[in-house]
N, C-alpha and C positions, 0 to 999 in steps of 0.2 A: 808382332803387334806392338804399336807405339803406346806409351802410357797415356797420352792425351788423345781424345777421339778425333778421327777424321770427320769432316763436315761436308756433305754434298747437298747443295741447294738446287732444286729443280723448280724452275719458275716459268710459267706461261705468261702470255700477254692478252689481257682482256677476257679472262675466264671468270664468269660469274660463279658464285658459291654453289649454286644448285646444278651446275653442269658437271656432275660427278655422281656416279651411282651410289657411293657411300653416303651421300646426303639425302637419299631417298628418291632420286630420279630414276624411274623405271623405264625411261625411253632411251637413255644414253648407255653406251657400252664402254666401261672403263674398268675392266677386270684387274689390271695390274695396280692401279691406284686404289681400288677397293681393297685389294690384298694388303697393300702398304698400310691403309687405314686400319685394317683388322689387326695388324702387327704393332700398331703404335697408338698415338693419340690423334683423334679427329676433333678439331676445334670447331664448335658450332657457330660461334659468333666472332669472327675475325674481320676487323674493319681496316681499310687503308686510309691514308691521310689526305688523299686527293683522288678524284675520279678519273684522272688522266695520267699518262705514263710518267713523264719526267719528274714532276713534283713528288709523285708517289714513290718512285725509285730512289729519289734523293732522301726521302724519309727512311726508307729501308737501310740505305748505306750509311747514314749518319745517326740514326736513332733519334731524329729530331723532327718536330712538327714543321709544317711548311712555313709558318710565320717566323720560325727560328732559323732554319737553314738557308732561306733566301731564294731557292730555286722555285719560284712561284708559278711558272708556266712552262709549257713546251717551248723550246727555242731559247730558254734562259740557261746559262751555265752555272753550275754549282760554284759558289765563291771559293777561292783558293784557301780561305781561312777555315773552311769546313774540313773535318777529318773523317775519313771513311774507316769503318771497322776492319776492312781487309788490310789496311795499312798497319793497324795494331796487331792483327794476327800474324802478318808477315814479319813484323819486328820481333814478335815472340817466337819465331822459328817455324811458323806454318808455311808450307809451300802452297801458294795461292794461284788459281787459274780461272779463266773465264772463256766460255764459248757462246757467241751470239750477241744479243743486244745488251747495251748498258744504258744509254740515254741519260747522261748527266751533263751534257753540254750541247750547244747548238752545233749543227753540222754546216760549217761555213767554209770559205776558201775552196779547198778541193772536195768538200762535202764529207770529210772525215772528221769524226768526233774527236775533239782535242782531249787528251787524257788528263785526269786529275792525278794527284799523288795517291795511287790506288793500291799499291802493294802487289799487283798481279805479276807474277813471273811469266805465266802463260797468258797471252792476251789475243785470243782468236775472235776479234771483233767483227760484227756485221750488224749494222743498224736494223735492217730488215731485208727480206728476200730481193726486193726490187731496187734497193738503194744503190744508185750508181756512184761509186767512190773507189779511188785506188786502194783505200784501206779496207774495203769490204772483203774479208777473207773467204766468205762463202762464194763470192763471184770468182775469186782467183782459183778456188778449188773446182768450181763448176766449169770454168773456162778450160782448165787442164784436163778434167776427167770426162766432161760431156760437152765438147766445143760446139757441136751443132745445136744442142738444146740451149746453151748459153746464148748463142747468136740469135736464135729464134726468139727467146724471151726478151732479149734486149732490143729487138726490132719493133718499133711502135706500130708497124703495119702488119705484124704477125698476129694470128689468133692465139699463139702460145703465150701464157703468162707464167710468172714464177710460182703463183699459187697452185696451179694445176699441173705442174711438172710431175713426171712419174716418181714413184716412191723413192727409187734409188738415187734420184737427182735432187730431191726436195730439200728445202732449208731445214725442215724438222729432222730429216734423216742426217743431214750434215752436222747439226748440233749434237745429236746422239753419237755419231761417229767420232767427233772431236772429244767428247766426254769419255767414250770407251777407250780411245787411243791414249788419253791421259791416264786413265786408271790402269791400263795394261803396261804401258812403257814410258809414258810422258812425265810421270810424277817423280819426285825425289823420294825414293822409298825409305830414306833414312829419317824423314821428317813426317809429321802429321800433315794432312792436306786440307785445304778448303778449296772447293771447286764449285762454280756456279754454271749451270747449263740454262741459258736464257732462250727458251723457245719463243718464236714469234706467233705461232698459232695459239689460240683461235682468233687472232686479230683479223678484222676485215682487210681487204675484200674477201668475201666468203667463197673460198675455193679449196679444193683438196684433190689428191690423186683419185682417179676414177675408181680404183678398187675400194677406197674408203667411202666415196659417195654412194657406191652400190650397196653398202651395208644399211642404208637408211631409206625408208619409204616416207617421203615428205608428207604425203596425204594421211599417214597414220599418226602424225604428231599432233599434240594438243595445240590449239590456237593460243596466241598471246593473251595475257590477262589485261583487263581494262577496256574502256570504251571511250568514245568521244564525249559521252556524258560525264564520265569520271574526270576527263581532262579539263572540262569546263570549270570544275571546282578547284583547280590548281593554278599556281602563278602563270601569268600570260606567256612567259618565256617557253613553256612547254608546248603550247600551241604553235609558237614560232618554230621551235625545233622539230615539231611533228611535220611541218610543211617542208622544211629543209634542214638537214643535219649539218653539224660542224659550221655553224654561223653562215649557212647558205651555200657552203662549198661542196656538200655531198647530198645524195639522194635522201629525201625524208620519208617517214613512214607513209604519209598519204600518197606518195608516188609509187608505192608498191601495190600490186594486187594481193589478195589474200593468199593465192597460190605462191606468189613470189616470196612472201614473208615466210611461209612454211619451207620453201626451198632454201632460203637463207638459213633457217634454223637447222635443217637437215645437214647443210654444208658445215655449219658451225659445230654440230655434234660430230661430224666426220673428222673435222680437224682435231677435236679433242681426242677422239678414238685413235687417230694416228699418233698423237703425242703419247697417249697411254701405251701403245705398242712399243714405241721407242724407249719409254721409261722402263718397260718390262725388260727390254734388252740390256739396259744399263744396270738394273737390279741383278740380272743374271750374271753380269760381269763382276759385280761386287762379290757374289757368291764364288764365282770361278777364281777370283784373286784372293779369296779368304779374307776379305775386308769387311764383310757384313757386320760381324759382331762388334767391331770397334769403329763403326761409321754411323754418325747421326745423319739420317736422310730427312730432308724437309721438302715438302711440295706445297706450292702456293702460286698466287698470281697477283699482278700489280694493280688490277682493278677489274670491274665487270663489263657487261655489255647489256644494253637494253633489250635487244633482240625482239622488238615489237611490243613488249610490255609497256603499258601506259601510253600506247600510240607513239612510241619513240623507237629510234634505231641508234646504234653506235653508242656514243658517250658524250660527255660535255659537262654542263653545270648541274646535272642530275645527282641527287643524293638518295635515290631509292636503293634498297638493299641489293637489287640486281646490278647496281653500278659501283657500290662501295663496300659490299660484303664479299669476301673471297674465300676460296677453299684454303685450309691450312691443315696439313698432316705432318706429324713429326714421329719418326721411328728411331728409337735408341734401345737396342736389345739389352736386357738386363737392368735398365734404368726406368723405362716407361712401360707401364702395365699395358699389355696388348688389349686393344678394344676400349681404351680410355676415351671418354667423351666430355671434355671440359666444356662447361656452359658459360664461363666467365667472358666478359667483354674484353677481348684482346685486340691488339693493334699491330700494324706492320712495324712500328717503331720498337716493338718488343723483341723482334727477331735478333737484331745485332746484340743487345744485352744478353740474350739467351746463348748465342754463340760464344760470347766472351766468358760467360759463366761456365759453360761446358768445357771450355779450354783452360779453366783454372786461372783466368786473368782478371785483374781488377776492372771495375766498370770504366767505360769511356768517360773522359772528364766532363763532357757536355751532353751526354746522352739523356734523353727524356723518357725513354721506354723502361720497362721492367723485364727482368728475366722471367721466362715462363717455366724454368725448371722447377721452382718450388710448387707450381701448380701441378705439374705432371710427374713429380717425384714424391708426392704425398707430404710435402712439408708445410702446406697451407691447409687450413680446415676445409672440409669437403664443401662447405657453403661459400668458400672463396671470400670470407669476410675480410681477409687481410690484403685483398687485391683491389686495384682501382675498379670502380663500378661505373665507368663511363667511357665513351669513345668519341673522338673528335675528328672531323674531316672538313677541309677547307678548299673551296674553289675560288680562285682570284682571277677570273677571266682567263683561266689556265689552259683551256683548250683552244681551238681556233678562235681568235679574238672576235667577240661580239661588239657591235657598236650600236647603242651604248654598251659598256662592259657589263658582264654578269658576275656578281660576287655573292656567293652563298656559303653559309657555315652550318654544319650539321653537328648536333650533339645527340648521342644515344645514351640514355640513362634509364635504368630499370626497364619497364615495359614501353617506354615512350621514346619517340624520336621527334626532335624539333629541327626544322631547317629554316634559317633566317635568310631571306632574300634581301640583301642590303640595298638601301636607297642613298639619297644625298647625305653627305657630300662625296661618297665614293663613286657614285654613278647617278645619272639622271633617271634611271628606271625607278618604278614605284617600290617603296618598301613594303614587303609582304612576306608570306612564309607558308610553312606546312607544319602540321602536327598530326602524328599518327599514333594510334594505340596498337602496338605490334602483337599484342595477345589477341585482341578481338578482331584485328584487321591486319593480319600478317602480310597481305599483298599490297598494303598501303594504297587502298582504293579511295578511302574516305578521308578527306582533308578536314581536320577539326579546327584549323587555325581561326576561322571566323565564327565558330560555334560559341554562343554566349555561355553555355554551360561549362565549356572547357577553358574559358578565359583565365580563371585563376591558375589552372594547371599550366597553360601556355606561358603566362607571365613568370611562374616559378621556374619553368624550364629555361626561359630567356635569362633569368637572373643566374641560374646555375651555369649557363653558357658563359656569361660574363666572368663568373668566378673561375671557370676552367681556363679562359683565355688569359686571365691574370696569372693563374697558377702555372701556365705553360710559357710565360715570357722567359726569355733567356737572361737569367741573372747569374751566369757562370763567372763573370769577372768578380774577384774577391773584394770585399770591403776591407781596406787597409787601415782604416782609422775611423774615428767618429766624425771627423770633418776634414 
């Protein structure tokens, strides 16, 4: 056993917070993740810094808000001046590895993501299952082990897709196998390790191996929440996105039948269950290799999925909880009390400081997050009075670009959520917004933005948001004198 803990980060893509049995979802089957939650801490209110992939992942890796690290949209590369926590861990002696997606740079030239100074010794990169690139390590493995399936999935005229390949050839299985191989024989056993397994599921398109689809009866699932009437009380961008997702490039909610929506939900749940099974295999290998007691295991996701709620599909400028609130489970035997359920508002920028703290390293120089260890190791009062009481998420036309652009900023504070939909001069869209009481209206159905009785509260939340934005500006350059 090493004196410093190993760290295993298990990350899915586009998994909303409630797509986990441990959060009270009685429709989904996630026994391994539920077991992990029972053995550690399940954070009830974890928010990401952006509702789409790349900006959110940049916040994870730098511990900085979107307006600070500069990766403001998919297709934008993380500036070379930004430092990743994995570089710090590697410099401190950790053996760092990755399998799966990273998404911190645009895939241009040969469609391979250009690497940052990331500190990964093992780099088994694959942007997504269908991404054709010489650097896609999943494709290279699939071509070698299942050449006929690879050829069929790459053929645009074939009915075979990467999403519905059989279990043994699927991207989710490949990420797990890469992780297991690292734990058994690929790591430097003389050093502590940090390894991230970045699964692509349950990202759309909604497909899974047939054996997992067979586990769900779409007709028995609950219908999405919200109605066209609810949508009418919200900013106009949502009606636009309901008609066509992804700025018009993907199928919108109104183009689905009710049965098709439930079928998509069943497939989404099937994808999560598949990931859960593979995580179970990984956890078993930790036991087999006698690594469990000295390994911090973290499970989370980069953002959520609308899945028909609020008459919307996929993701984009939405700041509903199903888009920006994600699962977060942390297990550390002997440190975290099994069954802990922290209620504090935590954020994705807090994960890197937590890893640095657990490794016994000083904080990252420009990090804006806070270590979660005091929360889960009993060093902060039970009411969390010493911990930040707000969460911030920013969308800067970050998804498929809308024209005019859509710029939204969300602040969660106490029982309230405010979402400002910005207008001129940033965009020609109307300045409007959303205000929700998450105690009386946890599903965010009733928008109180224009309710005269809530105008003072809305203005107070907007003022709080301005204060938060100033507080989170990057003032890391030192003042060297008075003038």
